[in-house]
C-alpha positions, 0 to 999 in steps of 0.5 A, spaced: 259 325 485 255 329 480 260 334 478 268 336 477 268 339 484 266 333 487 271 329 483 277 334 485 275 333 493 276 326 493 283 324 497 288 321 492 288 314 494 281 314 494 281 316 487 286 312 484 282 306 488 276 308 484 280 308 477 283 301 479 276 298 480 273 302 474 279 300 470 277 292 472 270 292 471 266 290 464 263 296 460 267 301 465 261 300 471 263 301 477 260 304 484 261 311 482 259 309 474 264 314 471 262 315 464 260 319 458 261 327 460 263 325 467 269 321 464 271 327 460 271 331 466 276 326 469 281 326 463 281 334 464 282 334 471 288 329 470 291 334 465 293 338 471 294 333 476 301 330 475 299 324 481 293 322 477 295 322 470 296 315 470 291 313 473 286 317 468 289 313 463 287 307 466 280 309 465 281 312 458 285 306 455 279 301 459 273 305 456 276 305 449 273 299 447 266 301 448 262 305 444 263 312 448 270 312 445 271 317 440 276 322 437 275 327 443 277 322 448 283 320 443 285 327 443 285 327 451 289 321 451 294 324 447 295 330 451 295 325 457 301 321 454 304 328 452 304 330 460 307 323 461 313 324 456 314 331 458 315 330 465 320 324 464 315 319 468 315 312 467 308 309 463 305 304 468 298 305 465 294 299 464 294 297 457 290 290 454 295 285 452 291 283 446 287 288 442 282 283 440 281 281 448 279 288 451 278 285 458 284 280 457 291 280 460 294 286 462 301 289 462 303 293 468 309 297 465 310 299 457 316 302 454 314 308 450 316 305 443 311 299 445 306 304 447 307 308 440 306 301 436 300 299 441 296 306 439 299 305 431 295 298 431 289 300 435 288 306 431 288 301 425 283 296 427 278 302 429 278 305 423 278 299 419 272 297 423 268 304 422 269 305 430 273 312 429 270 314 423 268 322 424 265 326 419 268 332 422 275 334 419 277 339 424 277 333 429 281 329 425 286 335 425 286 335 432 288 328 433 293 329 428 296 335 431 296 331 438 299 325 435 305 329 432 306 333 438 306 327 442 312 325 437 316 331 438 315 331 446 319 324 446 325 322 445 323 317 440 324 318 433 318 319 428 320 313 424 317 309 429 311 310 426 311 308 418 305 304 416 300 309 413 293 306 411 287 308 407 281 304 406 275 306 402 273 313 405 274 311 412 282 314 412 285 312 418 284 319 423 291 321 424 295 319 417 291 323 412 293 330 416 299 328 419 302 325 413 301 332 410 307 334 415 313 334 411 317 332 418 312 326 418 311 324 411 319 323 410 319 317 415 313 314 411 315 307 408 309 303 407 302 305 404 296 301 403 291 304 399 284 299 398 278 300 395 274 294 396 267 296 395 268 301 389 267 307 393 274 310 394 276 316 390 283 316 392 286 321 386 287 327 390 290 323 396 295 320 391 297 327 388 299 329 395 303 323 396 307 323 390 309 330 392 311 328 399 312 320 399 318 318 394 321 313 399 316 308 399 319 301 400 312 297 400 306 299 396 299 295 396 293 297 391 286 294 391 281 296 386 274 294 384 270 296 378 263 296 381 260 302 385 261 309 384 269 309 384 272 312 378 277 306 377 280 308 371 282 315 375 284 311 381 289 306 376 292 312 373 293 315 380 296 308 382 301 308 376 303 315 378 305 314 385 309 308 383 313 312 378 314 317 383 318 312 388 326 311 388 327 305 392 320 301 391 322 293 393 315 290 394 308 291 390 302 288 391 297 290 385 290 288 386 287 288 379 280 290 378 275 284 381 270 282 376 272 286 370 273 284 363 278 286 358 275 290 352 278 286 347 275 290 341 279 297 344 286 297 343 287 303 347 284 298 353 290 298 357 286 298 364 282 293 367 285 287 368 290 288 363 297 288 366 300 292 360 301 299 363 303 296 370 309 292 366 311 299 362 311 303 369 315 297 373 321 298 368 322 305 372 323 300 378 327 295 375 333 296 380 330 296 386 323 291 386 324 285 390 317 282 390 311 283 386 304 280 387 299 280 382 292 279 383 285 279 378 290 280 372 288 277 365 295 275 361 292 274 354 297 276 349 302 278 354 309 274 354 309 274 361 316 272 363 319 276 357 316 283 360 317 281 367 325 281 365 325 288 366 325 287 374 332 285 374 333 283 382 326 280 383 326 275 388 319 273 389 313 273 384 306 271 386 300 271 382 293 270 385 286 269 381 289 271 375 288 268 368 291 266 361 298 265 364 302 263 358 309 262 359 312 261 352 319 264 353 321 260 359 328 260 358 329 268 360 328 266 367 334 262 366 338 268 364 341 273 368 335 277 368 332 272 373 338 270 377 335 272 383 329 269 383 328 265 389 320 263 389 314 263 384 307 262 387 301 261 383 294 261 387 287 260 384 289 261 377 285 259 371 286 258 364 294 256 366 297 253 360 304 253 363 305 247 367 310 243 363 314 249 362 315 251 369 316 244 371 322 244 365 324 250 368 325 247 375 329 242 372 334 247 369 334 251 375 336 245 379 341 243 374 344 250 374 343 252 381 344 245 384 337 245 388 334 239 390 327 237 388 324 237 395 326 245 396 319 247 399 320 255 397 321 254 390 315 253 384 309 252 389 
């Protein structure tokens, strides 16, 4: 079976039997050893053959876990799915039940909504591992177009896919282009931008997000001061994106790992100094519910007084922070902190407010009739 013609000449029943057998074999090896270019030929045949479409999807989904799966295969997969949607067929392709167990339990039937979630999750994992990184922008654009066409061809609303992640320079292959489509960007609610190794300049990306995504509910940033990243520009861009939001509810701010504040420079509002961030949060005081801060230095910051701008804050988390001094603990008992339910302090150094927090807990218990054994308060 060395040509497209020979594959086409197979009886349908035999073809599907081969596909089923191939999909069940490790590393996609079988009697006919359909791989590489032949696999892509098989996909192209499936596009024009209604009866074999689902069988072809079995091969593609199975084969995605080996090194031959690339953006070209992804485009073919999306086209196959779009054909299924257009013809109102039930999708019965075999999908792994657990992405971390590629040859584990299989699902024999799956709803379109679940399929979208699976595609979403799998793309995130593959890109984060560098398995779908592509240096060809035209290929990423092609994938983005096919994904958007798939959504438009279905009865599923676009808001089914709300997560957008950007990690170093390996951007999730579909998101960077799809998010530029107004029809899609209006549904985005969660954005995570991570610069773990200090190589991701996301200033241009943020400029696009500011114009198109103003209703984000969950924002995550992580910065790193080593490497080639212009981290001051990145922080400025991140603050700009925060200010552009109308309904921000959860903010995770990673700070600068390994960065020390320049106490000699009065204009040093970046690095680990939360001054600029706290000033920016003043615009989110009515919507912010959860604030997570990491790798921040709170020296000379009257933390609780400054955070009183977050009027409806419910959860406050500190990780790997230093010099937390809660000198003015009483504001937490006032109206500004009436909604606060939980404070977590993890792995912090030079923490000098334990007595204040213990006293605040007693006052809080007296004022709100809370018990000492409440596991959710003041961890």
